[in-house]
C-alpha positions as CSV (number, residue, x, y, z in Angstrom):
1,X,82.1,34.8,150.6
2,X,84.5,32.1,149.4
3,X,87.3,32.9,147.1
4,X,85.8,30.7,144.4
5,X,82.5,32.5,144.6
6,X,84.2,35.9,144.5
7,X,86.1,34.7,141.4
8,X,82.9,33.6,139.7
9,X,81.1,36.8,140.4
10,X,84.1,38.8,139.1
11,X,84.2,36.8,135.9
12,X,80.4,37.2,135.4
13,X,80.7,41.0,135.9
14,X,83.6,41.2,133.4
15,X,81.7,39.0,130.9
16,X,78.6,41.1,131.0
17,X,80.4,44.5,130.9
18,X,82.8,43.5,128.2
19,X,80.5,42.0,125.6
20,X,82.0,44.1,122.9
21,X,79.0,46.3,122.1
22,X,79.8,49.9,122.8
23,X,77.1,52.3,123.8
24,X,76.4,55.4,121.7
25,X,74.8,58.7,122.6
26,X,72.7,58.9,119.4
27,X,71.1,56.4,117.1
28,X,72.8,55.7,113.8
29,X,71.7,54.3,110.4
30,X,73.0,50.8,109.4
31,X,72.6,48.7,106.3
32,X,70.5,45.6,106.6
33,X,72.2,42.3,106.0
34,X,72.3,41.0,102.5
35,X,69.7,38.5,101.3
36,X,66.0,38.5,100.6
37,X,63.8,40.8,102.6
38,X,60.2,40.1,103.5
39,X,59.2,43.6,102.4
40,X,61.4,44.8,99.6
41,X,62.4,48.4,98.8
42,X,61.6,50.1,102.0
43,X,62.9,53.7,101.8
44,X,66.0,54.5,103.7
45,X,65.8,56.6,106.9
46,X,67.4,59.6,105.0
47,X,64.6,59.5,102.3
48,X,62.2,62.4,102.3
49,X,59.3,59.8,102.7
50,X,60.9,58.1,105.7
51,X,58.8,58.1,108.9
52,X,57.0,56.1,111.4
53,X,53.7,55.3,109.7
54,X,53.4,52.2,107.5
55,X,51.9,52.5,104.1
56,X,51.2,49.2,102.3
57,X,51.2,49.3,98.5
58,X,51.0,46.4,96.1
59,X,53.1,46.3,93.0
60,X,53.9,43.6,90.4
61,X,56.9,41.3,89.9
62,X,56.7,38.6,87.3
63,X,52.9,38.4,87.2
64,X,52.5,38.4,91.0
65,X,51.2,41.0,93.4
66,X,53.9,41.9,95.9
67,X,53.3,43.9,99.1
68,X,55.7,46.8,99.8
69,X,55.6,48.7,103.1
70,X,56.8,52.3,102.8
71,X,57.6,54.3,105.9
72,X,56.0,57.7,105.8
73,X,55.6,60.6,108.2
74,X,51.9,60.2,108.9
75,X,49.2,57.7,108.0
76,X,47.9,58.6,104.5
77,X,44.3,59.3,103.7
78,X,42.8,56.9,101.2
79,X,43.2,59.5,98.5
80,X,46.9,60.0,99.3
81,X,47.5,56.2,99.4
82,X,45.8,55.8,96.0
83,X,48.0,58.6,94.6
84,X,51.1,56.9,95.9
85,X,50.0,53.7,94.3
86,X,49.2,55.4,90.9
87,X,52.7,57.1,91.0
88,X,54.2,53.6,90.9
89,X,57.3,52.1,92.4
90,X,60.2,54.2,93.5
91,X,63.6,53.9,91.7
92,X,64.8,51.5,94.5
93,X,61.6,49.4,94.1
94,X,62.1,49.3,90.3
95,X,65.7,48.1,90.8
96,X,64.2,45.3,93.0
97,X,62.2,44.2,90.0
98,X,58.8,45.8,90.9
99,X,56.5,47.5,88.4
100,X,52.9,48.6,88.1
101,X,50.2,47.5,85.7
102,X,48.0,50.5,86.4
103,X,49.3,52.9,83.8
104,X,47.4,52.4,80.6
105,X,44.9,50.0,82.1
106,X,42.9,51.9,84.8
107,X,42.3,55.6,85.1
108,X,41.1,56.4,88.6
109,X,38.8,59.4,88.5
110,X,37.7,59.4,92.2
111,X,38.1,57.5,95.4
112,X,35.5,57.4,98.2
113,X,35.1,55.6,101.5
114,X,31.8,54.9,103.2
115,X,31.3,52.5,106.1
116,X,34.4,50.5,105.2
117,X,33.7,50.3,101.5
118,X,36.1,52.0,99.2
119,X,34.5,53.1,95.9
120,X,36.7,53.7,92.9
121,X,35.2,55.6,90.0
122,X,37.2,54.7,86.9
123,X,37.5,56.9,83.8
124,X,36.0,56.1,80.5
125,X,39.4,55.4,79.0
126,X,40.1,52.5,81.4
127,X,40.9,49.3,79.4
128,X,39.1,46.2,80.4
129,X,39.9,43.5,77.9
130,X,40.3,40.8,80.6
131,X,44.1,40.5,80.1
132,X,46.3,39.5,83.0
133,X,47.4,43.1,83.2
134,X,43.8,44.1,83.9
135,X,43.5,41.5,86.7
136,X,46.8,42.6,88.2
137,X,45.9,46.3,88.0
138,X,42.6,45.8,89.8
139,X,44.4,43.5,92.3
140,X,46.9,46.2,93.0
141,X,44.1,48.6,94.0
142,X,42.1,46.1,95.9
143,X,45.0,44.6,97.9
144,X,46.5,48.1,98.6
145,X,43.2,49.5,99.9
146,X,42.0,46.5,101.9
147,X,45.4,46.5,103.7
148,X,44.1,49.6,105.4
149,X,42.3,49.2,108.7
150,X,39.4,51.4,107.6
151,X,38.7,49.5,104.3
152,X,36.9,46.1,104.3
153,X,35.9,45.9,100.6
154,X,36.5,47.8,97.3
155,X,33.9,48.3,94.6
156,X,34.4,49.9,91.1
157,X,32.1,52.1,89.2
158,X,31.9,53.9,85.9
159,X,29.5,56.8,85.5
160,X,28.0,55.8,88.9
161,X,27.1,52.3,87.9
162,X,28.7,49.1,89.2
163,X,31.6,47.8,87.1
164,X,32.4,44.2,86.5
165,X,35.9,43.7,87.7
166,X,38.1,40.6,86.9
167,X,39.2,38.5,89.9
168,X,42.2,36.2,90.0
169,X,40.0,33.2,89.0
170,X,38.9,35.0,85.8
171,X,35.3,35.6,87.0
172,X,33.8,39.1,87.0
173,X,32.5,40.7,90.2
174,X,30.3,43.8,90.6
175,X,30.3,43.4,94.4
176,X,32.8,44.3,97.0
177,X,36.2,42.8,96.5
178,X,38.9,41.9,99.1
179,X,42.5,40.8,98.9
180,X,41.2,37.2,99.2
181,X,39.9,37.6,95.6
182,X,43.5,37.9,94.4
183,X,45.3,35.4,96.7
184,X,46.2,33.2,93.7
185,X,48.2,36.2,92.3
186,X,49.8,37.3,95.5
187,X,53.5,36.5,96.0
188,X,54.2,34.7,99.4
189,X,55.5,37.1,102.0
């Protein structure tokens, strides 16, 4: 091997081995870089909810539906996911400007799932005046549930009868709703 070739090989080995990144025996937490994140307010790894399963929830920021992905220990049941949505944004999510329009607008009495259709039984005290809050509240539920692999549509009932639910375009639907019905209100990712 020529001296020049030996010299180039030595420089290559030194360059690769001395790139400045030290190996560590255990993983460590780090803060993400500043700036906008495509999915805001994800819990930190030290949070009690942190885990490997993704739980999509839709909240509201300035009259837009915003997707949030929380990391939890195990994939939630449809009932658990609905409870997490109804609980509202975490403190960190609220600091990021997220809120919920569900409180005071819709009371969820029961959640069911049959053959891909989620059925939400709303309580008698659910307000349905057609305000933007109502549309966003129904949008939060529909977008959250149809983000699940096992849900294709969402219907709403009161006392076992189909309920007319406002869509983003202002029309009422008693049939199965999907996230596409609320695209006009969804913030870009």
